[in-house]
N, CA, C and O atoms as a GROMACS GRO file, in nm:
protein
  540
    1MET      N    1   0.850  -1.566  -0.556
    1MET     CA    2   0.911  -1.433  -0.642
    1MET      C    3   1.009  -1.377  -0.533
    1MET      O    4   0.981  -1.354  -0.416
    2ASN      N    5   1.133  -1.360  -0.600
    2ASN     CA    6   1.236  -1.287  -0.495
    2ASN      C    7   1.248  -1.142  -0.550
    2ASN      O    8   1.304  -1.111  -0.655
    3GLU      N    9   1.184  -1.056  -0.462
    3GLU     CA   10   1.199  -0.896  -0.489
    3GLU      C   11   1.330  -0.847  -0.484
    3GLU      O   12   1.417  -0.920  -0.435
    4LYS      N   13   1.359  -0.734  -0.528
    4LYS     CA   14   1.472  -0.652  -0.516
    4LYS      C   15   1.426  -0.509  -0.469
    4LYS      O   16   1.325  -0.453  -0.512
    5HIS      N   17   1.507  -0.458  -0.377
    5HIS     CA   18   1.462  -0.334  -0.348
    5HIS      C   19   1.593  -0.239  -0.332
    5HIS      O   20   1.701  -0.295  -0.314
    6SER      N   21   1.588  -0.110  -0.339
    6SER     CA   22   1.696  -0.011  -0.309
    6SER      C   23   1.644   0.071  -0.217
    6SER      O   24   1.524   0.093  -0.201
    7GLY      N   25   1.750   0.126  -0.146
    7GLY     CA   26   1.712   0.246  -0.041
    7GLY      C   27   1.843   0.314  -0.018
    7GLY      O   28   1.955   0.278  -0.055
    8SER      N   29   1.805   0.429   0.057
    8SER     CA   30   1.909   0.517   0.091
    8SER      C   31   1.884   0.615   0.202
    8SER      O   32   1.764   0.631   0.227
    9CYS      N   33   1.974   0.687   0.276
    9CYS     CA   34   1.947   0.782   0.371
    9CYS      C   35   1.914   0.911   0.304
    9CYS      O   36   1.913   0.921   0.182
   10LEU      N   37   1.886   1.015   0.389
   10LEU     CA   38   1.832   1.141   0.340
   10LEU      C   39   1.948   1.209   0.268
   10LEU      O   40   1.928   1.267   0.162
   11CYS      N   41   2.062   1.203   0.322
   11CYS     CA   42   2.168   1.288   0.250
   11CYS      C   43   2.224   1.206   0.127
   11CYS      O   44   2.291   1.264   0.042
   12GLY      N   45   2.197   1.079   0.119
   12GLY     CA   46   2.247   0.993   0.008
   12GLY      C   47   2.394   0.941   0.041
   12GLY      O   48   2.456   0.871  -0.040
   13GLU      N   49   2.444   0.979   0.157
   13GLU     CA   50   2.576   0.907   0.168
   13GLU      C   51   2.573   0.745   0.190
   13GLU      O   52   2.674   0.676   0.179
   14ILE      N   53   2.457   0.700   0.219
   14ILE     CA   54   2.431   0.561   0.251
   14ILE      C   55   2.342   0.524   0.138
   14ILE      O   56   2.252   0.601   0.103
   15LYS      N   57   2.362   0.405   0.077
   15LYS     CA   58   2.277   0.358  -0.038
   15LYS      C   59   2.282   0.205  -0.004
   15LYS      O   60   2.385   0.167   0.052
   16TYR      N   61   2.192   0.121  -0.027
   16TYR     CA   62   2.175  -0.024  -0.003
   16TYR      C   63   2.084  -0.079  -0.097
   16TYR      O   64   2.004  -0.012  -0.162
   17GLU      N   65   2.099  -0.228  -0.105
   17GLU     CA   66   2.015  -0.301  -0.185
   17GLU      C   67   1.953  -0.420  -0.109
   17GLU      O   68   2.028  -0.472  -0.027
   18ILE      N   69   1.835  -0.471  -0.120
   18ILE     CA   70   1.789  -0.581  -0.072
   18ILE      C   71   1.742  -0.681  -0.164
   18ILE      O   72   1.663  -0.654  -0.254
   19ASP      N   73   1.789  -0.795  -0.144
   19ASP     CA   74   1.754  -0.912  -0.231
   19ASP      C   75   1.661  -1.008  -0.166
   19ASP      O   76   1.711  -1.090  -0.089
   20GLY      N   77   1.530  -1.009  -0.186
   20GLY     CA   78   1.442  -1.110  -0.114
   20GLY      C   79   1.312  -1.053  -0.082
   20GLY      O   80   1.281  -0.943  -0.128
   21ASP      N   81   1.242  -1.112  -0.015
   21ASP     CA   82   1.086  -1.070   0.020
   21ASP      C   83   1.086  -1.033   0.155
   21ASP      O   84   1.165  -1.081   0.235
   22PHE      N   85   0.999  -0.950   0.185
   22PHE     CA   86   0.956  -0.915   0.329
   22PHE      C   87   0.830  -0.994   0.363
   22PHE      O   88   0.729  -1.004   0.292
   23GLU      N   89   0.852  -1.053   0.490
   23GLU     CA   90   0.743  -1.140   0.536
   23GLU      C   91   0.635  -1.056   0.612
   23GLU      O   92   0.521  -1.101   0.624
   24SER      N   93   0.668  -0.946   0.659
   24SER     CA   94   0.585  -0.870   0.752
   24SER      C   95   0.612  -0.713   0.756
   24SER      O   96   0.725  -0.669   0.735
   25PHE      N   97   0.516  -0.640   0.779
   25PHE     CA   98   0.520  -0.499   0.769
   25PHE      C   99   0.441  -0.447   0.894
   25PHE      O  100   0.318  -0.458   0.889
   26TYR      N  101   0.500  -0.390   1.012
   26TYR     CA  102   0.451  -0.339   1.110
   26TYR      C  103   0.455  -0.202   1.155
   26TYR      O  104   0.565  -0.147   1.144
   27LEU      N  105   0.363  -0.138   1.203
   27LEU     CA  106   0.360   0.009   1.248
   27LEU      C  107   0.364  -0.011   1.406
   27LEU      O  108   0.264  -0.050   1.466
   28CYS      N  109   0.482   0.017   1.470
   28CYS     CA  110   0.504   0.007   1.598
   28CYS      C  111   0.487   0.135   1.673
   28CYS      O  112   0.547   0.236   1.637
   29HIS      N  113   0.409   0.134   1.774
   29HIS     CA  114   0.368   0.254   1.861
   29HIS      C  115   0.440   0.262   1.990
   29HIS      O  116   0.415   0.355   2.067
   30CYS      N  117   0.528   0.174   2.019
   30CYS     CA  118   0.603   0.136   2.144
   30CYS      C  119   0.687   0.296   2.175
   30CYS      O  120   0.716   0.375   2.086
   31LYS      N  121   0.711   0.313   2.306
   31LYS     CA  122   0.772   0.434   2.349
   31LYS      C  123   0.903   0.447   2.275
   31LYS      O  124   0.945   0.555   2.232
   32TYR      N  125   0.967   0.329   2.262
   32TYR     CA  126   1.116   0.328   2.181
   32TYR      C  127   1.092   0.381   2.046
   32TYR      O  128   1.151   0.481   2.006
   33CYS      N  129   1.014   0.322   1.979
   33CYS     CA  130   0.987   0.364   1.840
   33CYS      C  131   0.949   0.496   1.819
   33CYS      O  132   0.984   0.554   1.716
   34GLN      N  133   0.875   0.556   1.915
   34GLN     CA  134   0.828   0.690   1.916
   34GLN      C  135   0.954   0.796   1.931
   34GLN      O  136   0.969   0.904   1.873
   35LYS      N  137   1.032   0.735   2.019
   35LYS     CA  138   1.150   0.822   2.057
   35LYS      C  139   1.254   0.828   1.927
   35LYS      O  140   1.312   0.928   1.885
   36ASP      N  141   1.262   0.690   1.875
   36ASP     CA  142   1.355   0.673   1.756
   36ASP      C  143   1.319   0.767   1.639
   36ASP      O  144   1.404   0.833   1.578
   37THR      N  145   1.188   0.768   1.614
   37THR     CA  146   1.127   0.842   1.497
   37THR      C  147   1.084   0.985   1.518
   37THR      O  148   1.054   1.065   1.429
   38GLY      N  149   1.083   1.008   1.651
   38GLY     CA  150   1.006   1.144   1.670
   38GLY      C  151   0.882   1.158   1.613
   38GLY      O  152   0.843   1.265   1.566
   39SER      N  153   0.814   1.048   1.615
   39SER     CA  154   0.678   1.052   1.554
   39SER      C  155   0.584   0.962   1.623
   39SER      O  156   0.609   0.920   1.736
   40ALA      N  157   0.470   0.930   1.556
   40ALA     CA  158   0.368   0.850   1.635
   40ALA      C  159   0.417   0.711   1.632
   40ALA      O  160   0.388   0.642   1.730
   41HIS      N  161   0.485   0.657   1.537
   41HIS     CA  162   0.510   0.528   1.528
   41HIS      C  163   0.630   0.499   1.428
   41HIS      O  164   0.657   0.586   1.345
   42ALA      N  165   0.703   0.382   1.431
   42ALA     CA  166   0.793   0.337   1.336
   42ALA      C  167   0.720   0.251   1.232
   42ALA      O  168   0.620   0.188   1.268
   43ALA      N  169   0.762   0.245   1.114
   43ALA     CA  170   0.712   0.167   0.994
   43ALA      C  171   0.819   0.095   0.939
   43ALA      O  172   0.891   0.147   0.853
   44ASN      N  173   0.842  -0.052   0.990
   44ASN     CA  174   0.936  -0.136   0.953
   44ASN      C  175   0.878  -0.254   0.883
   44ASN      O  176   0.765  -0.301   0.898
   45LEU      N  177   0.975  -0.296   0.802
   45LEU     CA  178   0.951  -0.433   0.708
   45LEU      C  179   1.054  -0.513   0.774
   45LEU      O  180   1.156  -0.471   0.829
   46PHE      N  181   1.009  -0.648   0.761
   46PHE     CA  182   1.081  -0.758   0.833
   46PHE      C  183   1.102  -0.881   0.746
   46PHE      O  184   1.012  -0.937   0.682
   47SER      N  185   1.237  -0.920   0.749
   47SER     CA  186   1.257  -1.062   0.663
   47SER      C  187   1.363  -1.133   0.722
   47SER      O  188   1.467  -1.085   0.766
   48SER      N  189   1.325  -1.260   0.721
   48SER     CA  190   1.431  -1.354   0.778
   48SER      C  191   1.510  -1.431   0.670
   48SER      O  192   1.591  -1.519   0.699
   49SER      N  193   1.482  -1.392   0.541
   49SER     CA  194   1.559  -1.448   0.445
   49SER      C  195   1.619  -1.348   0.338
   49SER      O  196   1.707  -1.389   0.262
   50ALA      N  197   1.573  -1.222   0.332
   50ALA     CA  198   1.627  -1.110   0.243
   50ALA      C  199   1.773  -1.102   0.283
   50ALA      O  200   1.812  -1.122   0.398
   51LYS      N  201   1.859  -1.069   0.170
   51LYS     CA  202   1.993  -1.019   0.194
   51LYS      C  203   2.020  -0.871   0.184
   51LYS      O  204   1.977  -0.809   0.087
   52LEU      N  205   2.088  -0.812   0.277
   52LEU     CA  206   2.120  -0.679   0.262
   52LEU      C  207   2.266  -0.660   0.220
   52LEU      O  208   2.358  -0.726   0.268
   53LYS      N  209   2.282  -0.553   0.118
   53LYS     CA  210   2.419  -0.526   0.054
   53LYS      C  211   2.416  -0.381   0.061
   53LYS      O  212   2.324  -0.312   0.016
   54TRP      N  213   2.526  -0.334   0.122
   54TRP     CA  214   2.546  -0.190   0.140
   54TRP      C  215   2.618  -0.148  -0.003
   54TRP      O  216   2.724  -0.200  -0.038
   55SER      N  217   2.553  -0.054  -0.078
   55SER     CA  218   2.626  -0.026  -0.204
   55SER      C  219   2.737   0.088  -0.181
   55SER      O  220   2.843   0.095  -0.242
   56THR      N  221   2.694   0.178  -0.081
   56THR     CA  222   2.800   0.286  -0.049
   56THR      C  223   2.768   0.332   0.092
   56THR      O  224   2.652   0.316   0.131
   57GLY      N  225   2.854   0.385   0.168
   57GLY     CA  226   2.858   0.440   0.305
   57GLY      C  227   2.853   0.354   0.417
   57GLY      O  228   2.842   0.407   0.527
   58GLN      N  229   2.861   0.214   0.408
   58GLN     CA  230   2.857   0.127   0.517
   58GLN      C  231   2.934   0.184   0.639
   58GLN      O  232   2.888   0.174   0.753
   59ASP      N  233   3.043   0.240   0.615
   59ASP     CA  234   3.128   0.297   0.721
   59ASP      C  235   3.066   0.402   0.793
   59ASP      O  236   3.118   0.442   0.897
   60LYS      N  237   2.948   0.458   0.745
   60LYS     CA  238   2.859   0.573   0.793
   60LYS      C  239   2.753   0.530   0.867
   60LYS      O  240   2.677   0.609   0.922
   61VAL      N  241   2.740   0.398   0.874
   61VAL     CA  242   2.618   0.344   0.952
   61VAL      C  243   2.660   0.322   1.113
   61VAL      O  244   2.759   0.258   1.148
   62ILE      N  245   2.575   0.380   1.192
   62ILE     CA  246   2.597   0.366   1.336
   62ILE      C  247   2.484   0.272   1.387
   62ILE      O  248   2.369   0.279   1.344
   63ILE      N  249   2.521   0.192   1.471
   63ILE     CA  250   2.414   0.110   1.530
   63ILE      C  251   2.409   0.140   1.670
   63ILE      O  252   2.510   0.138   1.741
   64TYR      N  253   2.277   0.172   1.720
   64TYR     CA  254   2.257   0.206   1.875
   64TYR      C  255   2.167   0.078   1.932
   64TYR      O  256   2.072   0.038   1.865
   65SER      N  257   2.196   0.024   2.043
   65SER     CA  258   2.124  -0.068   2.093
   65SER      C  259   2.094  -0.023   2.241
   65SER      O  260   2.187   0.005   2.316
   66LEU      N  261   1.957  -0.016   2.282
   66LEU     CA  262   1.922   0.032   2.396
   66LEU      C  263   1.941  -0.067   2.514
   66LEU      O  264   1.872  -0.168   2.521
   67PRO      N  265   2.042  -0.035   2.616
   67PRO     CA  266   2.071  -0.143   2.697
   67PRO      C  267   1.949  -0.204   2.777
   67PRO      O  268   1.846  -0.142   2.803
   68SER      N  269   1.976  -0.328   2.810
   68SER     CA  270   1.857  -0.417   2.878
   68SER      C  271   1.733  -0.428   2.815
   68SER      O  272   1.630  -0.447   2.880
   69THR      N  273   1.735  -0.413   2.661
   69THR     CA  274   1.618  -0.436   2.587
   69THR      C  275   1.659  -0.494   2.456
   69THR      O  276   1.778  -0.508   2.430
   70ARG      N  277   1.565  -0.529   2.371
   70ARG     CA  278   1.595  -0.594   2.230
   70ARG      C  279   1.594  -0.485   2.122
   70ARG      O  280   1.606  -0.510   2.002
   71HIS      N  281   1.580  -0.366   2.172
   71HIS     CA  282   1.566  -0.245   2.090
   71HIS      C  283   1.708  -0.199   2.049
   71HIS      O  284   1.800  -0.174   2.126
   72SER      N  285   1.712  -0.193   1.889
   72SER     CA  286   1.817  -0.134   1.846
   72SER      C  287   1.789  -0.062   1.702
   72SER      O  288   1.685  -0.086   1.640
   73ARG      N  289   1.879   0.020   1.659
   73ARG     CA  290   1.833   0.103   1.532
   73ARG      C  291   1.978   0.118   1.481
   73ARG      O  292   2.078   0.123   1.552
   74SER      N  293   1.972   0.125   1.331
   74SER     CA  294   2.077   0.182   1.268
   74SER      C  295   2.047   0.309   1.196
   74SER      O  296   1.933   0.331   1.154
   75PHE      N  297   2.152   0.397   1.178
   75PHE     CA  298   2.125   0.524   1.137
   75PHE      C  299   2.258   0.580   1.068
   75PHE      O  300   2.371   0.539   1.094
   76CYS      N  301   2.227   0.678   0.979
   76CYS     CA  302   2.336   0.742   0.905
   76CYS      C  303   2.414   0.847   1.005
   76CYS      O  304   2.353   0.935   1.067
   77SER      N  305   2.541   0.828   1.011
   77SER     CA  306   2.613   0.932   1.094
   77SER      C  307   2.627   1.077   1.030
   77SER      O  308   2.682   1.171   1.087
   78VAL      N  309   2.574   1.081   0.914
   78VAL     CA  310   2.593   1.231   0.861
   78VAL      C  311   2.446   1.303   0.887
   78VAL      O  312   2.437   1.416   0.937
   79CYS      N  313   2.331   1.224   0.847
   79CYS     CA  314   2.214   1.291   0.837
   79CYS      C  315   2.131   1.233   0.959
   79CYS      O  316   2.038   1.302   1.000
   80GLY      N  317   2.153   1.135   1.009
   80GLY     CA  318   2.057   1.068   1.109
   80GLY      C  319   1.949   0.980   1.064
   80GLY      O  320   1.886   0.917   1.148
   81SER      N  321   1.923   0.970   0.942
   81SER     CA  322   1.821   0.887   0.895
   81SER      C  323   1.838   0.742   0.928
   81SER      O  324   1.946   0.684   0.923
   82ALA      N  325   1.721   0.685   0.963
   82ALA     CA  326   1.714   0.538   0.985
   82ALA      C  327   1.741   0.454   0.846
   82ALA      O  328   1.689   0.476   0.736
   83VAL      N  329   1.839   0.344   0.883
   83VAL     CA  330   1.867   0.264   0.777
   83VAL      C  331   1.860   0.106   0.830
   83VAL      O  332   1.868   0.078   0.949
   84PRO      N  333   1.846   0.023   0.738
   84PRO     CA  334   1.829  -0.126   0.788
   84PRO      C  335   1.918  -0.167   0.898
   84PRO      O  336   2.028  -0.117   0.919
   85THR      N  337   1.865  -0.260   0.969
   85THR     CA  338   1.938  -0.308   1.090
   85THR      C  339   1.930  -0.464   1.089
   85THR      O  340   1.819  -0.511   1.065
   86GLN      N  341   2.023  -0.543   1.110
   86GLN     CA  342   2.027  -0.689   1.131
   86GLN      C  343   2.025  -0.730   1.262
   86GLN      O  344   2.125  -0.708   1.330
   87HIS      N  345   1.918  -0.790   1.316
   87HIS     CA  346   1.898  -0.845   1.436
   87HIS      C  347   1.933  -0.993   1.469
   87HIS      O  348   1.935  -1.077   1.379
   88PHE      N  349   1.957  -1.021   1.588
   88PHE     CA  350   1.964  -1.154   1.631
   88PHE      C  351   2.061  -1.228   1.544
   88PHE      O  352   2.023  -1.323   1.476
   89LYS      N  353   2.190  -1.186   1.544
   89LYS     CA  354   2.293  -1.256   1.472
   89LYS      C  355   2.268  -1.261   1.323
   89LYS      O  356   2.308  -1.359   1.260
   90ASN      N  357   2.210  -1.172   1.267
   90ASN     CA  358   2.184  -1.151   1.123
   90ASN      C  359   2.055  -1.238   1.081
   90ASN      O  360   2.021  -1.248   0.963
   91ALA      N  361   1.993  -1.295   1.177
   91ALA     CA  362   1.871  -1.381   1.148
   91ALA      C  363   1.737  -1.302   1.100
   91ALA      O  364   1.644  -1.352   1.037
   92LEU      N  365   1.747  -1.177   1.141
   92LEU     CA  366   1.632  -1.106   1.103
   92LEU      C  367   1.677  -0.946   1.038
   92LEU      O  368   1.747  -0.866   1.100
   93LEU      N  369   1.635  -0.930   0.938
   93LEU     CA  370   1.651  -0.798   0.873
   93LEU      C  371   1.523  -0.693   0.899
   93LEU      O  372   1.407  -0.710   0.863
   94VAL      N  373   1.574  -0.591   0.964
   94VAL     CA  374   1.453  -0.488   0.984
   94VAL      C  375   1.478  -0.371   0.891
   94VAL      O  376   1.584  -0.310   0.904
   95VAL      N  377   1.395  -0.338   0.805
   95VAL     CA  378   1.408  -0.212   0.730
   95VAL      C  379   1.306  -0.112   0.732
   95VAL      O  380   1.189  -0.139   0.704
   96PRO      N  381   1.350   0.020   0.766
   96PRO     CA  382   1.247   0.128   0.771
   96PRO      C  383   1.186   0.156   0.647
   96PRO      O  384   1.263   0.190   0.558
   97ALA      N  385   1.071   0.151   0.622
   97ALA     CA  386   0.981   0.145   0.521
   97ALA      C  387   1.012   0.281   0.447
   97ALA      O  388   1.012   0.281   0.324
   98GLY      N  389   1.036   0.392   0.516
   98GLY     CA  390   1.054   0.525   0.463
   98GLY      C  391   1.207   0.540   0.402
   98GLY      O  392   1.233   0.640   0.335
   99SER      N  393   1.294   0.453   0.421
   99SER     CA  394   1.426   0.442   0.391
   99SER      C  395   1.436   0.384   0.246
   99SER      O  396   1.537   0.411   0.180
  100LEU      N  397   1.340   0.308   0.193
  100LEU     CA  398   1.338   0.252   0.061
  100LEU      C  399   1.310   0.366  -0.042
  100LEU      O  400   1.236   0.461  -0.017
  101ASP      N  401   1.380   0.347  -0.168
  101ASP     CA  402   1.374   0.439  -0.278
  101ASP      C  403   1.269   0.364  -0.379
  101ASP      O  404   1.206   0.426  -0.465
  102SER      N  405   1.259   0.213  -0.355
  102SER     CA  406   1.174   0.139  -0.448
  102SER      C  407   1.040   0.128  -0.363
  102SER      O  408   1.030   0.152  -0.243
  103ALA      N  409   0.947   0.089  -0.444
  103ALA     CA  410   0.815   0.078  -0.389
  103ALA      C  411   0.779  -0.040  -0.300
  103ALA      O  412   0.819  -0.154  -0.328
  104VAL      N  413   0.707  -0.015  -0.200
  104VAL     CA  414   0.681  -0.108  -0.085
  104VAL      C  415   0.549  -0.176  -0.154
  104VAL      O  416   0.447  -0.113  -0.181
  105THR      N  417   0.571  -0.313  -0.176
  105THR     CA  418   0.443  -0.379  -0.226
  105THR      C  419   0.361  -0.449  -0.136
  105THR      O  420   0.244  -0.480  -0.161
  106ILE      N  421   0.426  -0.477  -0.025
  106ILE     CA  422   0.343  -0.535   0.098
  106ILE      C  423   0.270  -0.426   0.170
  106ILE      O  424   0.308  -0.310   0.185
  107LYS      N  425   0.155  -0.484   0.212
  107LYS     CA  426   0.068  -0.383   0.293
  107LYS      C  427   0.112  -0.410   0.423
  107LYS      O  428   0.166  -0.518   0.448
  108ALA      N  429   0.092  -0.300   0.534
  108ALA     CA  430   0.113  -0.323   0.660
  108ALA      C  431   0.020  -0.434   0.718
  108ALA      O  432  -0.096  -0.449   0.681
  109ASN      N  433   0.083  -0.509   0.811
  109ASN     CA  434   0.002  -0.625   0.862
  109ASN      C  435  -0.085  -0.582   1.006
  109ASN      O  436  -0.195  -0.629   1.036
  110ALA      N  437  -0.004  -0.476   1.091
  110ALA     CA  438  -0.082  -0.438   1.192
  110ALA      C  439  -0.013  -0.349   1.264
  110ALA      O  440   0.108  -0.332   1.247
  111HIS      N  441  -0.096  -0.274   1.366
  111HIS     CA  442  -0.037  -0.179   1.465
  111HIS      C  443   0.019  -0.247   1.583
  111HIS      O  444  -0.050  -0.337   1.630
  112LEU      N  445   0.133  -0.220   1.638
  112LEU     CA  446   0.170  -0.286   1.746
  112LEU      C  447   0.193  -0.191   1.870
  112LEU      O  448   0.227  -0.074   1.851
  113PHE      N  449   0.174  -0.239   1.993
  113PHE     CA  450   0.198  -0.154   2.117
  113PHE      C  451   0.093  -0.039   2.114
  113PHE      O  452   0.122   0.073   2.156
  114ILE      N  453  -0.027  -0.070   2.065
  114ILE     CA  454  -0.113   0.045   2.060
  114ILE      C  455  -0.139   0.092   2.207
  114ILE      O  456  -0.188   0.204   2.216
  115SER      N  457  -0.116   0.031   2.315
  115SER     CA  458  -0.140   0.086   2.444
  115SER      C  459  -0.043   0.190   2.467
  115SER      O  460  -0.070   0.266   2.559
  116SER      N  461   0.065   0.209   2.404
  116SER     CA  462   0.164   0.315   2.406
  116SER      C  463   0.128   0.439   2.310
  116SER      O  464   0.192   0.544   2.319
  117ARG      N  465   0.041   0.425   2.236
  117ARG     CA  466   0.001   0.503   2.127
  117ARG      C  467   0.011   0.642   2.197
  117ARG      O  468  -0.016   0.662   2.316
  118ALA      N  469   0.064   0.756   2.088
  118ALA     CA  470   0.084   0.890   2.138
  118ALA      C  471  -0.068   0.956   2.159
  118ALA      O  472  -0.159   0.935   2.079
  119SER      N  473  -0.081   1.028   2.264
  119SER     CA  474  -0.223   1.091   2.274
  119SER      C  475  -0.271   1.178   2.178
  119SER      O  476  -0.390   1.209   2.179
  120TRP      N  477  -0.186   1.227   2.085
  120TRP     CA  478  -0.218   1.292   1.965
  120TRP      C  479  -0.256   1.210   1.844
  120TRP      O  480  -0.314   1.258   1.747
  121ASP      N  481  -0.219   1.084   1.856
  121ASP     CA  482  -0.231   1.005   1.739
  121ASP      C  483  -0.377   0.933   1.744
  121ASP      O  484  -0.396   0.817   1.781
  122HIS      N  485  -0.456   1.009   1.708
  122HIS     CA  486  -0.631   0.959   1.703
  122HIS      C  487  -0.685   1.020   1.618
  122HIS      O  488  -0.664   1.142   1.622
  123ASP      N  489  -0.766   0.974   1.518
  123ASP     CA  490  -0.839   1.039   1.412
  123ASP      C  491  -0.771   1.126   1.331
  123ASP      O  492  -0.826   1.226   1.286
  124LEU      N  493  -0.646   1.095   1.306
  124LEU     CA  494  -0.576   1.175   1.199
  124LEU      C  495  -0.626   1.164   1.063
  124LEU      O  496  -0.595   1.250   0.980
  125GLU      N  497  -0.701   1.064   1.033
  125GLU     CA  498  -0.753   1.048   0.890
  125GLU      C  499  -0.850   1.157   0.863
  125GLU      O  500  -0.886   1.185   0.748
  126LYS      N  501  -0.891   1.216   0.963
  126LYS     CA  502  -1.010   1.313   0.951
  126LYS      C  503  -0.964   1.449   0.951
  126LYS      O  504  -1.047   1.540   0.952
  127LEU      N  505  -0.816   1.478   0.948
  127LEU     CA  506  -0.769   1.604   0.930
  127LEU      C  507  -0.755   1.647   0.774
  127LEU      O  508  -0.746   1.560   0.688
  128PRO      N  509  -0.754   1.773   0.744
  128PRO     CA  510  -0.756   1.804   0.590
  128PRO      C  511  -0.632   1.770   0.538
  128PRO      O  512  -0.535   1.775   0.613
  129CYS      N  513  -0.617   1.732   0.412
  129CYS     CA  514  -0.504   1.686   0.344
  129CYS      C  515  -0.459   1.795   0.231
  129CYS      O  516  -0.542   1.855   0.161
  130TYR      N  517  -0.315   1.814   0.221
  130TYR     CA  518  -0.271   1.904   0.123
  130TYR      C  519  -0.165   1.819   0.028
  130TYR      O  520  -0.102   1.724   0.074
  131ASP      N  521  -0.154   1.858  -0.094
  131ASP     CA  522  -0.042   1.810  -0.175
  131ASP      C  523   0.107   1.879  -0.119
  131ASP      O  524   0.212   1.822  -0.149
  132GLY      N  525   0.108   1.971  -0.059
  132GLY     CA  526   0.232   2.035  -0.021
  132GLY      C  527   0.201   2.133   0.108
  132GLY      O  528   0.109   2.101   0.183
  133LEU      N  529   0.268   2.236   0.129
  133LEU     CA  530   0.255   2.323   0.247
  133LEU      C  531   0.114   2.390   0.226
  133LEU      O  532   0.081   2.433   0.116
  134PRO      N  533   0.028   2.395   0.343
  134PRO     CA  534  -0.096   2.474   0.329
  134PRO      C  535  -0.081   2.614   0.307
  134PRO      O  536   0.020   2.666   0.356
  135THR      N  537  -0.159   2.686   0.245
  135THR     CA  538  -0.151   2.820   0.191
  135THR      C  539  -0.236   2.907   0.291
  135THR      O  540  -0.249   3.028   0.273
   0.00000   0.00000   0.00000
């Protein structure tokens, strides 16, 4: 089955479509991904066959590659939101799961680089949950 997905950045200047299936979904806890996201981990979908099409705003996509590493990220020049990145001469599509507007149907495969896990990223499932801001 060939899935179709759509996504966008926070400000809506960038919109994209994905035609194809994701092969894997990883939650990466490496220090680079923590810095990228400002959070405990990145949540990225990967595909070696899906096709990326920018609907609007391709001219607003900035690509940053960390020197001397294989780490890179694409983001909106207006709002800074993460957007898909083509890696290894377009052989691998990496899509930030949170940038999708369509449902993610694949379950996460694994946590990566847990030895770099943030010191505060433990037992979070035990915290109270709210539908909005706490009162």
